[in-house]
DRENKEKOL-304424 format. One record per atom (N, C-alpha, C, O): residue in three letters; atom name; z, x, y. Coordinates in steps of 0.001 Angstrom, whole numbers. Atoms other than C-alpha are relative to their C-alpha. Layout:
DRENKEKOL-304424
{pt 'Ala'; 'CA'; {Z; X; Y}} ...
END
This chain:
DRENKEKOL-304424
{pt 'Unk'; 'N'; {-36; 557; -1323}} {pt 'Unk'; 'CA'; {16884; -5420; -6670}} {pt 'Unk'; 'C'; {960; -1169; 51}} {pt 'Unk'; 'O'; {1178; -1861; -944}} {pt 'Unk'; 'N'; {-963; 1084; -165}} {pt 'Unk'; 'CA'; {19367; -7878; -5299}} {pt 'Unk'; 'C'; {-717; -1324; 225}} {pt 'Unk'; 'O'; {-1925; -1366; 458}} {pt 'Unk'; 'N'; {549; 1323; -258}} {pt 'Unk'; 'CA'; {18875; -11605; -4890}} {pt 'Unk'; 'C'; {-500; -122; 1424}} {pt 'Unk'; 'O'; {-1443; -868; 1690}} {pt 'Unk'; 'N'; {434; 26; -1392}} {pt 'Unk'; 'CA'; {18564; -11025; -1150}} {pt 'Unk'; 'C'; {-1424; 525; 140}} {pt 'Unk'; 'O'; {-2197; 27; 958}} {pt 'Unk'; 'N'; {1335; -578; -72}} {pt 'Unk'; 'CA'; {15458; -8910; -1743}} {pt 'Unk'; 'C'; {-1068; -988; -432}} {pt 'Unk'; 'O'; {-2223; -870; -23}} {pt 'Unk'; 'N'; {972; 965; 511}} {pt 'Unk'; 'CA'; {13784; -11825; -3500}} {pt 'Unk'; 'C'; {102; -1348; 700}} {pt 'Unk'; 'O'; {-494; -2321; 238}} {pt 'Unk'; 'N'; {-227; 1268; -683}} {pt 'Unk'; 'CA'; {14841; -14523; -1030}} {pt 'Unk'; 'C'; {-1293; -598; 552}} {pt 'Unk'; 'O'; {-1404; -1820; 653}} {pt 'Unk'; 'N'; {1220; 520; -594}} {pt 'Unk'; 'CA'; {11357; -14814; 473}} {pt 'Unk'; 'C'; {-964; -578; -1030}} {pt 'Unk'; 'O'; {-1946; -1212; -643}} {pt 'Unk'; 'N'; {906; 488; 1037}} {pt 'Unk'; 'CA'; {9726; -15689; -2883}} {pt 'Unk'; 'C'; {-182; -1506; 52}} {pt 'Unk'; 'O'; {-1282; -2004; -184}} {pt 'Unk'; 'N'; {55; 1448; 69}} {pt 'Unk'; 'CA'; {10534; -19362; -2599}} {pt 'Unk'; 'C'; {-580; -628; 1259}} {pt 'Unk'; 'O'; {-769; -1844; 1300}} {pt 'Unk'; 'N'; {565; 521; -1241}} {pt 'Unk'; 'CA'; {9109; -19738; 903}} {pt 'Unk'; 'C'; {-1506; -133; -136}} {pt 'Unk'; 'O'; {-2123; 515; -982}} {pt 'Unk'; 'N'; {1435; 227; 30}} {pt 'Unk'; 'CA'; {5579; -20945; 1577}} {pt 'Unk'; 'C'; {-760; 943; 903}} {pt 'Unk'; 'O'; {-250; 1998; 1279}} {pt 'Unk'; 'N'; {846; -860; -829}} {pt 'Unk'; 'CA'; {2743; -19521; 3661}} {pt 'Unk'; 'C'; {590; 273; 1380}} {pt 'Unk'; 'O'; {277; 1284; 2008}} {pt 'Unk'; 'N'; {-628; -232; -1303}} {pt 'Unk'; 'CA'; {4812; -19918; 6810}} {pt 'Unk'; 'C'; {830; 1275; -24}} {pt 'Unk'; 'O'; {833; 2040; 940}} {pt 'Unk'; 'N'; {-833; -1201; 123}} {pt 'Unk'; 'CA'; {7173; -17218; 5564}} {pt 'Unk'; 'C'; {-871; 1257; 17}} {pt 'Unk'; 'O'; {-499; 2258; 630}} {pt 'Unk'; 'N'; {899; -1153; 14}} {pt 'Unk'; 'CA'; {4245; -14851; 4897}} {pt 'Unk'; 'C'; {-520; 274; 1405}} {pt 'Unk'; 'O'; {-706; 1430; 1784}} {pt 'Unk'; 'N'; {429; -149; -1388}} {pt 'Unk'; 'CA'; {3062; -15478; 8459}} {pt 'Unk'; 'C'; {1082; 694; 821}} {pt 'Unk'; 'O'; {792; 1564; 1643}} {pt 'Unk'; 'N'; {-1125; -595; -722}} {pt 'Unk'; 'CA'; {6505; -14580; 9771}} {pt 'Unk'; 'C'; {180; 1462; -401}} {pt 'Unk'; 'O'; {419; 2318; 451}} {pt 'Unk'; 'N'; {-181; -1375; 496}} {pt 'Unk'; 'CA'; {6749; -11460; 7582}} {pt 'Unk'; 'C'; {-962; 963; 693}} {pt 'Unk'; 'O'; {-579; 2075; 1059}} {pt 'Unk'; 'N'; {1015; -882; -582}} {pt 'Unk'; 'CA'; {3525; -10043; 9034}} {pt 'Unk'; 'C'; {-127; -151; 1509}} {pt 'Unk'; 'O'; {-931; 540; 2135}} {pt 'Unk'; 'N'; {120; 239; -1436}} {pt 'Unk'; 'CA'; {4057; -11322; 12562}} {pt 'Unk'; 'C'; {-1336; -624; 357}} {pt 'Unk'; 'O'; {-1833; -450; 1470}} {pt 'Unk'; 'N'; {1281; 665; -236}} {pt 'Unk'; 'CA'; {858; -13339; 12211}} {pt 'Unk'; 'C'; {-1203; 905; -123}} {pt 'Unk'; 'O'; {-2330; 468; 107}} {pt 'Unk'; 'N'; {1110; -943; 130}} {pt 'Unk'; 'CA'; {-1239; -10239; 11602}} {pt 'Unk'; 'C'; {-637; -116; -1368}} {pt 'Unk'; 'O'; {15; -490; -2343}} {pt 'Unk'; 'N'; {689; -69; 1288}} {pt 'Unk'; 'CA'; {-3844; -9960; 8884}} {pt 'Unk'; 'C'; {-782; 1300; -39}} {pt 'Unk'; 'O'; {-986; 1944; 989}} {pt 'Unk'; 'N'; {722; -1262; 132}} {pt 'Unk'; 'CA'; {-5773; -7029; 7556}} {pt 'Unk'; 'C'; {960; 1165; -2}} {pt 'Unk'; 'O'; {2176; 987; 57}} {pt 'Unk'; 'N'; {-819; -1203; 77}} {pt 'Unk'; 'CA'; {-4549; -3472; 7408}} {pt 'Unk'; 'C'; {234; 581; 1377}} {pt 'Unk'; 'O'; {-675; 659; 2203}} {pt 'Unk'; 'N'; {-332; -684; -1250}} {pt 'Unk'; 'CA'; {-2761; -1805; 10262}} {pt 'Unk'; 'C'; {-127; 1512; -175}} {pt 'Unk'; 'O'; {-31; 2262; 797}} {pt 'Unk'; 'N'; {37; -1437; 301}} {pt 'Unk'; 'CA'; {-3141; 1588; 8556}} {pt 'Unk'; 'C'; {-1318; 621; 449}} {pt 'Unk'; 'O'; {-2366; -23; 407}} {pt 'Unk'; 'N'; {1211; -730; -358}} {pt 'Unk'; 'CA'; {-5606; 4194; 9792}} {pt 'Unk'; 'C'; {-826; 274; -1248}} {pt 'Unk'; 'O'; {-2051; 159; -1235}} {pt 'Unk'; 'N'; {661; -264; 1276}} {pt 'Unk'; 'CA'; {-6408; 5094; 6197}} {pt 'Unk'; 'C'; {-60; -1315; -779}} {pt 'Unk'; 'O'; {933; -2039; -844}} {pt 'Unk'; 'N'; {64; 1252; 755}} {pt 'Unk'; 'CA'; {-7690; 2211; 4070}} {pt 'Unk'; 'C'; {887; 62; -1252}} {pt 'Unk'; 'O'; {943; 1081; -1940}} {pt 'Unk'; 'N'; {-840; 103; 1192}} {pt 'Unk'; 'CA'; {-5289; 1081; 1355}} {pt 'Unk'; 'C'; {-729; -845; -1034}} {pt 'Unk'; 'O'; {-1389; -1826; -690}} {pt 'Unk'; 'N'; {498; 856; 1061}} {pt 'Unk'; 'CA'; {-6397; -241; -1998}} {pt 'Unk'; 'C'; {1110; -177; -1024}} {pt 'Unk'; 'O'; {2206; 357; -855}} {pt 'Unk'; 'N'; {-1046; 337; 968}} {pt 'Unk'; 'CA'; {-4518; -1489; -5032}} {pt 'Unk'; 'C'; {564; 1204; -727}} {pt 'Unk'; 'O'; {1710; 1169; -1176}} {pt 'Unk'; 'N'; {-474; -1164; 753}} {pt 'Unk'; 'CA'; {-4269; 1960; -6641}} {pt 'Unk'; 'C'; {507; 1136; 886}} {pt 'Unk'; 'O'; {887; 2190; 378}} {pt 'Unk'; 'N'; {-557; -1003; -900}} {pt 'Unk'; 'CA'; {-3195; 3898; -3544}} {pt 'Unk'; 'C'; {1474; 206; -326}} {pt 'Unk'; 'O'; {2223; -763; -457}} {pt 'Unk'; 'N'; {-1400; -304; 297}} {pt 'Unk'; 'CA'; {94; 5648; -4296}} {pt 'Unk'; 'C'; {783; 141; 1300}} {pt 'Unk'; 'O'; {294; 711; 2276}} {pt 'Unk'; 'N'; {-861; -13; -1181}} {pt 'Unk'; 'CA'; {2954; 5277; -1817}} {pt 'Unk'; 'C'; {1329; 632; -385}} {pt 'Unk'; 'O'; {1860; 368; -1463}} {pt 'Unk'; 'N'; {-1333; -563; 209}} {pt 'Unk'; 'CA'; {6152; 7309; -1525}} {pt 'Unk'; 'C'; {739; -2; 1337}} {pt 'Unk'; 'O'; {172; 326; 2379}} {pt 'Unk'; 'N'; {-825; 60; -1211}} {pt 'Unk'; 'CA'; {8978; 6875; 969}} {pt 'Unk'; 'C'; {448; 1394; 405}} {pt 'Unk'; 'O'; {723; 2240; -445}} {pt 'Unk'; 'N'; {-518; -1265; -519}} {pt 'Unk'; 'CA'; {10015; 9764; 3184}} {pt 'Unk'; 'C'; {1514; -47; 129}} {pt 'Unk'; 'O'; {2179; 989; 128}} {pt 'Unk'; 'N'; {-1451; 172; -135}} {pt 'Unk'; 'CA'; {13519; 8334; 3560}} {pt 'Unk'; 'C'; {362; -1422; -406}} {pt 'Unk'; 'O'; {-506; -2242; -703}} {pt 'Unk'; 'N'; {-468; 1346; 277}} {pt 'Unk'; 'CA'; {15632; 5297; 2872}} {pt 'Unk'; 'C'; {-217; -891; 1210}} {pt 'Unk'; 'O'; {-587; -410; 2281}} {pt 'Unk'; 'N'; {204; 914; -1121}} {pt 'Unk'; 'CA'; {15438; 2196; 5037}} {pt 'Unk'; 'C'; {1042; 189; 1100}} {pt 'Unk'; 'O'; {2237; 269; 816}} {pt 'Unk'; 'N'; {-942; -86; -1110}} {pt 'Unk'; 'CA'; {16974; 2543; 8498}} {pt 'Unk'; 'C'; {740; -1326; 191}} {pt 'Unk'; 'O'; {257; -2377; -230}} {pt 'Unk'; 'N'; {-805; 1187; -255}} {pt 'Unk'; 'CA'; {19659; 85; 9563}} {pt 'Unk'; 'C'; {-772; -986; 880}} {pt 'Unk'; 'O'; {-1394; -594; 1867}} {pt 'Unk'; 'N'; {630; 1043; -795}} {pt 'Unk'; 'CA'; {18304; -3204; 10874}} {pt 'Unk'; 'C'; {-1471; -213; -267}} {pt 'Unk'; 'O'; {-2127; -962; 457}} {pt 'Unk'; 'N'; {1416; 138; 322}} {pt 'Unk'; 'CA'; {14886; -2916; 9268}} {pt 'Unk'; 'C'; {-272; -1370; -623}} {pt 'Unk'; 'O'; {607; -1969; -1243}} {pt 'Unk'; 'N'; {447; 1243; 613}} {pt 'Unk'; 'CA'; {12956; -6006; 8204}} {pt 'Unk'; 'C'; {247; 80; -1514}} {pt 'Unk'; 'O'; {-69; 1102; -2124}} {pt 'Unk'; 'N'; {-374; -72; 1424}} {pt 'Unk'; 'CA'; {14133; -6905; 4645}} {pt 'Unk'; 'C'; {-1163; 360; -930}} {pt 'Unk'; 'O'; {-968; 1093; -1900}} {pt 'Unk'; 'N'; {1143; -278; 865}} {pt 'Unk'; 'CA'; {10642; -6765; 3128}} {pt 'Unk'; 'C'; {-412; 1466; 86}} {pt 'Unk'; 'O'; {-761; 2075; -926}} {pt 'Unk'; 'N'; {327; -1420; -143}} {pt 'Unk'; 'CA'; {9944; -3318; 4548}} {pt 'Unk'; 'C'; {1083; 874; -622}} {pt 'Unk'; 'O'; {782; 1909; -1216}} {pt 'Unk'; 'N'; {-1093; -737; 631}} {pt 'Unk'; 'CA'; {13376; -2118; 3428}} {pt 'Unk'; 'C'; {-163; -15; -1520}} {pt 'Unk'; 'O'; {82; 993; -2182}} {pt 'Unk'; 'N'; {221; 97; 1443}} {pt 'Unk'; 'CA'; {12581; -3366; -83}} {pt 'Unk'; 'C'; {-1128; 924; -439}} {pt 'Unk'; 'O'; {-1053; 1530; -1508}} {pt 'Unk'; 'N'; {1101; -912; 319}} {pt 'Unk'; 'CA'; {9309; -1419; -27}} {pt 'Unk'; 'C'; {513; 1438; -42}} {pt 'Unk'; 'O'; {197; 2183; -970}} {pt 'Unk'; 'N'; {-520; -1375; -25}} {pt 'Unk'; 'CA'; {11124; 1781; 947}} {pt 'Unk'; 'C'; {895; 280; -1205}} {pt 'Unk'; 'O'; {871; 1385; -1746}} {pt 'Unk'; 'N'; {-850; -206; 1176}} {pt 'Unk'; 'CA'; {13653; 1285; -1858}} {pt 'Unk'; 'C'; {-833; 126; -1275}} {pt 'Unk'; 'O'; {-455; 851; -2195}} {pt 'Unk'; 'N'; {881; -98; 1174}} {pt 'Unk'; 'CA'; {10812; 810; -4363}} {pt 'Unk'; 'C'; {-730; 1337; -67}} {pt 'Unk'; 'O'; {-1065; 1810; -1153}} {pt 'Unk'; 'N'; {874; -1168; -81}} {pt 'Unk'; 'CA'; {8962; 3920; -3201}} {pt 'Unk'; 'C'; {742; 1332; -64}} {pt 'Unk'; 'O'; {295; 2311; 533}} {pt 'Unk'; 'N'; {-704; -1275; 135}} {pt 'Unk'; 'CA'; {11521; 6582; -4107}} {pt 'Unk'; 'C'; {-799; 981; -861}} {pt 'Unk'; 'O'; {-629; 2195; -751}} {pt 'Unk'; 'N'; {956; -784; 777}} {pt 'Unk'; 'CA'; {8906; 7818; -6588}} {pt 'Unk'; 'C'; {-1374; -614; 271}} {pt 'Unk'; 'O'; {-1451; -1780; 658}} {pt 'Unk'; 'N'; {1326; 566; -277}} {pt 'Unk'; 'CA'; {5122; 7390; -6233}} {pt 'Unk'; 'C'; {-228; -1311; -763}} {pt 'Unk'; 'O'; {25; -1398; -1964}} {pt 'Unk'; 'N'; {249; 1320; 571}} {pt 'Unk'; 'CA'; {4170; 3763; -6854}} {pt 'Unk'; 'C'; {-1245; -571; 669}} {pt 'Unk'; 'O'; {-1466; -352; 1860}} {pt 'Unk'; 'N'; {1237; 537; -549}} {pt 'Unk'; 'CA'; {879; 1931; -6392}} {pt 'Unk'; 'C'; {269; -1233; 856}} {pt 'Unk'; 'O'; {1294; -1901; 717}} {pt 'Unk'; 'N'; {-103; 1175; -864}} {pt 'Unk'; 'CA'; {309; -754; -3791}} {pt 'Unk'; 'C'; {34; -1264; -864}} {pt 'Unk'; 'O'; {750; -2213; -542}} {pt 'Unk'; 'N'; {4; 1159; 896}} {pt 'Unk'; 'CA'; {-424; -3198; -6638}} {pt 'Unk'; 'C'; {1382; -237; -604}} {pt 'Unk'; 'O'; {1825; -1380; -719}} {pt 'Unk'; 'N'; {-1341; 140; 567}} {pt 'Unk'; 'CA'; {2978; -2495; -8193}} {pt 'Unk'; 'C'; {993; -494; 1045}} {pt 'Unk'; 'O'; {1859; -1316; 743}} {pt 'Unk'; 'N'; {-890; 455; -1075}} {pt 'Unk'; 'CA'; {4739; -2949; -4856}} {pt 'Unk'; 'C'; {-176; -1501; 193}} {pt 'Unk'; 'O'; {804; -2242; 257}} {pt 'Unk'; 'N'; {274; 1419; -191}} {pt 'Unk'; 'CA'; {3043; -6312; -4378}} {pt 'Unk'; 'C'; {554; -826; -1164}} {pt 'Unk'; 'O'; {1120; -1899; -953}} {pt 'Unk'; 'N'; {-487; 737; 1169}} {pt 'Unk'; 'CA'; {3921; -7375; -7932}} {pt 'Unk'; 'C'; {1524; -76; -30}} {pt 'Unk'; 'O'; {2090; -1142; -273}} {pt 'Unk'; 'N'; {-1466; -4; 12}} {pt 'Unk'; 'CA'; {7571; -6323; -7728}} {pt 'Unk'; 'C'; {586; -908; 1074}} {pt 'Unk'; 'O'; {1599; -1571; 855}} {pt 'Unk'; 'N'; {-523; 809; -1098}} {pt 'Unk'; 'CA'; {8037; -8063; -4399}} {pt 'Unk'; 'C'; {-512; -1433; -19}} {pt 'Unk'; 'O'; {1; -2286; 706}} {pt 'Unk'; 'N'; {557; 1343; 68}} {pt 'Unk'; 'CA'; {5964; -11108; -5306}} {pt 'Unk'; 'C'; {-723; -391; 1280}} {pt 'Unk'; 'O'; {-741; -1562; 1660}} {pt 'Unk'; 'N'; {717; 237; -1248}} {pt 'Unk'; 'CA'; {3926; -10744; -2112}} {pt 'Unk'; 'C'; {-1482; 297; -207}} {pt 'Unk'; 'O'; {-1828; 1163; -1010}} {pt 'Unk'; 'N'; {1439; -289; 104}} {pt 'Unk'; 'CA'; {129; -10859; -1714}} {pt 'Unk'; 'C'; {-325; 1400; 520}} {pt 'Unk'; 'O'; {393; 1955; 1352}} {pt 'Unk'; 'N'; {454; -1324; -424}} {pt 'Unk'; 'CA'; {-1750; -7582; -1281}} {pt 'Unk'; 'C'; {-178; 59; 1514}} {pt 'Unk'; 'O'; {187; 1051; 2144}} {pt 'Unk'; 'N'; {253; 1; -1447}} {pt 'Unk'; 'CA'; {-2739; -8577; 2262}} {pt 'Unk'; 'C'; {1290; 158; 801}} {pt 'Unk'; 'O'; {1307; 855; 1815}} {pt 'Unk'; 'N'; {-1291; -103; -691}} {pt 'Unk'; 'CA'; {908; -8947; 3312}} {pt 'Unk'; 'C'; {565; 1407; -180}} {pt 'Unk'; 'O'; {1040; 2017; 778}} {pt 'Unk'; 'N'; {-524; -1342; 282}} {pt 'Unk'; 'CA'; {1946; -5685; 1625}} {pt 'Unk'; 'C'; {-780; 1047; 781}} {pt 'Unk'; 'O'; {-189; 2010; 1271}} {pt 'Unk'; 'N'; {787; -995; -735}} {pt 'Unk'; 'CA'; {-939; -3808; 3271}} {pt 'Unk'; 'C'; {365; 13; 1485}} {pt 'Unk'; 'O'; {356; 1077; 2104}} {pt 'Unk'; 'N'; {-435; 38; -1401}} {pt 'Unk'; 'CA'; {181; -4982; 6736}} {pt 'Unk'; 'C'; {1347; 712; 143}} {pt 'Unk'; 'O'; {1540; 1518; 1054}} {pt 'Unk'; 'N'; {-1326; -628; -59}} {pt 'Unk'; 'CA'; {3777; -3947; 6033}} {pt 'Unk'; 'C'; {-99; 1509; -203}} {pt 'Unk'; 'O'; {579; 2278; 478}} {pt 'Unk'; 'N'; {182; -1441; 231}} {pt 'Unk'; 'CA'; {2650; -577; 4662}} {pt 'Unk'; 'C'; {-659; 666; 1198}} {pt 'Unk'; 'O'; {-343; 1813; 1513}} {pt 'Unk'; 'N'; {609; -542; -1208}} {pt 'Unk'; 'CA'; {479; -61; 7734}} {pt 'Unk'; 'C'; {1042; 299; 1063}} {pt 'Unk'; 'O'; {978; 1327; 1737}} {pt 'Unk'; 'N'; {-1094; -233; -950}} {pt 'Unk'; 'CA'; {3584; -441; 9893}} {pt 'Unk'; 'C'; {848; 1194; -419}} {pt 'Unk'; 'O'; {1218; 2025; 411}} {pt 'Unk'; 'N'; {-820; -1112; 503}} {pt 'Unk'; 'CA'; {5557; 1946; 7672}} {pt 'Unk'; 'C'; {-729; 1330; 142}} {pt 'Unk'; 'O'; {-106; 2354; 423}} {pt 'Unk'; 'N'; {796; -1217; -192}} {pt 'Unk'; 'CA'; {2724; 4481; 7813}} {pt 'Unk'; 'C'; {-3; 413; 1470}} {pt 'Unk'; 'O'; {122; 1596; 1787}} {pt 'Unk'; 'N'; {1; -298; -1438}} {pt 'Unk'; 'CA'; {2580; 4225; 11610}} {pt 'Unk'; 'C'; {1330; 593; 440}} {pt 'Unk'; 'O'; {1369; 1441; 1332}} {pt 'Unk'; 'N'; {-1330; -517; -327}} {pt 'Unk'; 'CA'; {6325; 4896; 11759}} {pt 'Unk'; 'C'; {328; 1269; -790}} {pt 'Unk'; 'O'; {1412; 1834; -647}} {pt 'Unk'; 'N'; {-133; -1187; 841}} {pt 'Unk'; 'CA'; {5842; 7795; 9294}} {pt 'Unk'; 'C'; {1203; -82; -946}} {pt 'Unk'; 'O'; {1867; 920; -1211}} {pt 'Unk'; 'N'; {-1083; 195; 962}} {pt 'Unk'; 'CA'; {8393; 6315; 6887}} {pt 'Unk'; 'C'; {-499; 118; -1438}} {pt 'Unk'; 'O'; {298; 282; -2362}} {pt 'Unk'; 'N'; {610; -176; 1319}} {pt 'Unk'; 'CA'; {5962; 6526; 3939}} {pt 'Unk'; 'C'; {-1232; 878; 145}} {pt 'Unk'; 'O'; {-1788; 1027; 1234}} {pt 'Unk'; 'N'; {1271; -720; 78}} {pt 'Unk'; 'CA'; {3049; 8700; 2889}} {pt 'Unk'; 'C'; {-793; -616; -1139}} {pt 'Unk'; 'O'; {-220; -1169; -2078}} {pt 'Unk'; 'N'; {854; 557; 1041}} {pt 'Unk'; 'CA'; {79; 7625; 798}} {pt 'Unk'; 'C'; {-925; 1075; -544}} {pt 'Unk'; 'O'; {-1197; 2090; 97}} {pt 'Unk'; 'N'; {972; -894; 624}} {pt 'Unk'; 'CA'; {-2284; 9327; -1569}} {pt 'Unk'; 'C'; {-943; -849; -827}} {pt 'Unk'; 'O'; {-511; -1676; -1630}} {pt 'Unk'; 'N'; {995; 726; 778}} {pt 'Unk'; 'CA'; {-5493; 7959; -2977}} {pt 'Unk'; 'C'; {-85; 612; -1389}} {pt 'Unk'; 'O'; {-46; 1833; -1538}} {pt 'Unk'; 'N'; {128; -504; 1372}} {pt 'Unk'; 'CA'; {-5822; 8240; -6739}} {pt 'Unk'; 'C'; {-1450; 222; -375}} {pt 'Unk'; 'O'; {-1741; 812; -1416}} {pt 'Unk'; 'N'; {1424; -133; 286}} {pt 'Unk'; 'CA'; {-9611; 8126; -6560}} {pt 'Unk'; 'C'; {-524; 1202; 774}} {pt 'Unk'; 'O'; {-425; 1243; 2000}} {pt 'Unk'; 'N'; {533; -1165; -716}} {pt 'Unk'; 'CA'; {-11229; 11477; -5785}} {pt 'Unk'; 'C'; {-1208; -403; 842}} {pt 'Unk'; 'O'; {-1902; -1363; 509}} {pt 'Unk'; 'N'; {1164; 312; -828}} {pt 'Unk'; 'CA'; {-13856; 11484; -3034}} {pt 'Unk'; 'C'; {-1286; 147; -801}} {pt 'Unk'; 'O'; {-1381; 990; -1693}} {pt 'Unk'; 'N'; {1284; -35; 687}} {pt 'Unk'; 'CA'; {-17409; 10843; -4198}} {pt 'Unk'; 'C'; {-754; 1253; 428}} {pt 'Unk'; 'O'; {-791; 1610; 1605}} {pt 'Unk'; 'N'; {767; -1216; -284}} {pt 'Unk'; 'CA'; {-19527; 13965; -4475}} {pt 'Unk'; 'C'; {-1277; -348; 757}} {pt 'Unk'; 'O'; {-1693; -1506; 797}} {pt 'Unk'; 'N'; {1251; 170; -731}} {pt 'Unk'; 'CA'; {-22656; 14439; -2404}} {pt 'Unk'; 'C'; {-1083; -518; -946}} {pt 'Unk'; 'O'; {-1370; 99; -1972}} {pt 'Unk'; 'N'; {1014; 611; 863}} {pt 'Unk'; 'CA'; {-25352; 12168; -3858}} {pt 'Unk'; 'C'; {-1234; 885; -143}} {pt 'Unk'; 'O'; {-1872; 887; -1197}} {pt 'Unk'; 'N'; {1145; -910; 90}} {pt 'Unk'; 'CA'; {-28072; 14704; -3058}} {pt 'Unk'; 'C'; {225; 1061; -1066}} {pt 'Unk'; 'O'; {-683; 1380; -1834}} {pt 'Unk'; 'N'; {-335; -1009; 992}} {pt 'Unk'; 'CA'; {-26301; 17318; -5161}} {pt 'Unk'; 'C'; {-45; -598; -1403}} {pt 'Unk'; 'O'; {-540; 41; -2330}} {pt 'Unk'; 'N'; {17; 653; 1312}} {pt 'Unk'; 'CA'; {-25860; 14869; -8039}} {pt 'Unk'; 'C'; {-1437; -208; -469}} {pt 'Unk'; 'O'; {-1743; 28; -1637}} {pt 'Unk'; 'N'; {1410; 209; 366}} {pt 'Unk'; 'CA'; {-29596; 14010; -7976}} {pt 'Unk'; 'C'; {-668; 1317; -397}} {pt 'Unk'; 'O'; {-1465; 1356; -1334}} {pt 'Unk'; 'N'; {567; -1309; 353}} {pt 'Unk'; 'CA'; {-30505; 17706; -8014}} {pt 'Unk'; 'C'; {473; 443; -1375}} {pt 'Unk'; 'O'; {-316; 984; -2150}} {pt 'Unk'; 'N'; {-535; -366; 1313}} {pt 'Unk'; 'CA'; {-28249; 18301; -11013}} {pt 'Unk'; 'C'; {-691; -808; -1091}} {pt 'Unk'; 'O'; {-1027; -264; -2144}} {pt 'Unk'; 'N'; {678; 853; 991}} {pt 'Unk'; 'CA'; {-29833; 15351; -12857}} {pt 'Unk'; 'C'; {-1429; 479; -203}} {pt 'Unk'; 'O'; {-1886; 575; -1342}} {pt 'Unk'; 'N'; {1349; -512; 135}} {pt 'Unk'; 'CA'; {-33335; 16647; -12101}} {pt 'Unk'; 'C'; {-21; 1311; -788}} {pt 'Unk'; 'O'; {-897; 1527; -1626}} {pt 'Unk'; 'N'; {-91; -1269; 729}} {pt 'Unk'; 'CA'; {-32308; 20081; -13345}} {pt 'Unk'; 'C'; {248; -217; -1482}} {pt 'Unk'; 'O'; {-343; 457; -2325}} {pt 'Unk'; 'N'; {-275; 289; 1410}} {pt 'Unk'; 'CA'; {-30902; 18623; -16551}} {pt 'Unk'; 'C'; {-1205; -622; -691}} {pt 'Unk'; 'O'; {-1447; -353; -1868}} {pt 'Unk'; 'N'; {1186; 613; 583}} {pt 'Unk'; 'CA'; {-34053; 16562; -17112}} {pt 'Unk'; 'C'; {-1064; 1036; -319}} {pt 'Unk'; 'O'; {-1851; 841; -1245}} {pt 'Unk'; 'N'; {1006; -1049; 227}} {pt 'Unk'; 'CA'; {-36164; 19748; -16909}} {pt 'Unk'; 'C'; {354; 899; -1158}} {pt 'Unk'; 'O'; {-477; 1696; -1594}} {pt 'Unk'; 'N'; {-390; -864; 1135}} {pt 'Unk'; 'CA'; {-34207; 21406; -19714}} {pt 'Unk'; 'C'; {-673; -406; -1272}} {pt 'Unk'; 'O'; {-453; 215; -2312}} 
END
């Protein structure tokens, strides 16, 4: 990454406020966590916010939200807002690395069955 991509590192909380437009929390419909994988659908369009453009350049291959935050030196909360915008614009896709939890009733039945053996 170029020095321009890291220009916001030296700024304080005011810069983070500007980056997110004062928003907090996730703008994404799907909840994001630190291990959610993100991949860009395309490169950054001309005139895009530098932080979002940097995210798109990082996401040429699947990368976790935690890695994006670490590479950019931005807090998870800021990255999740930016990713929410990118998801809304369909510039990235996400995939959870954690499989959905199975039905607890089924798990209890299996345990009871195993206990009877």
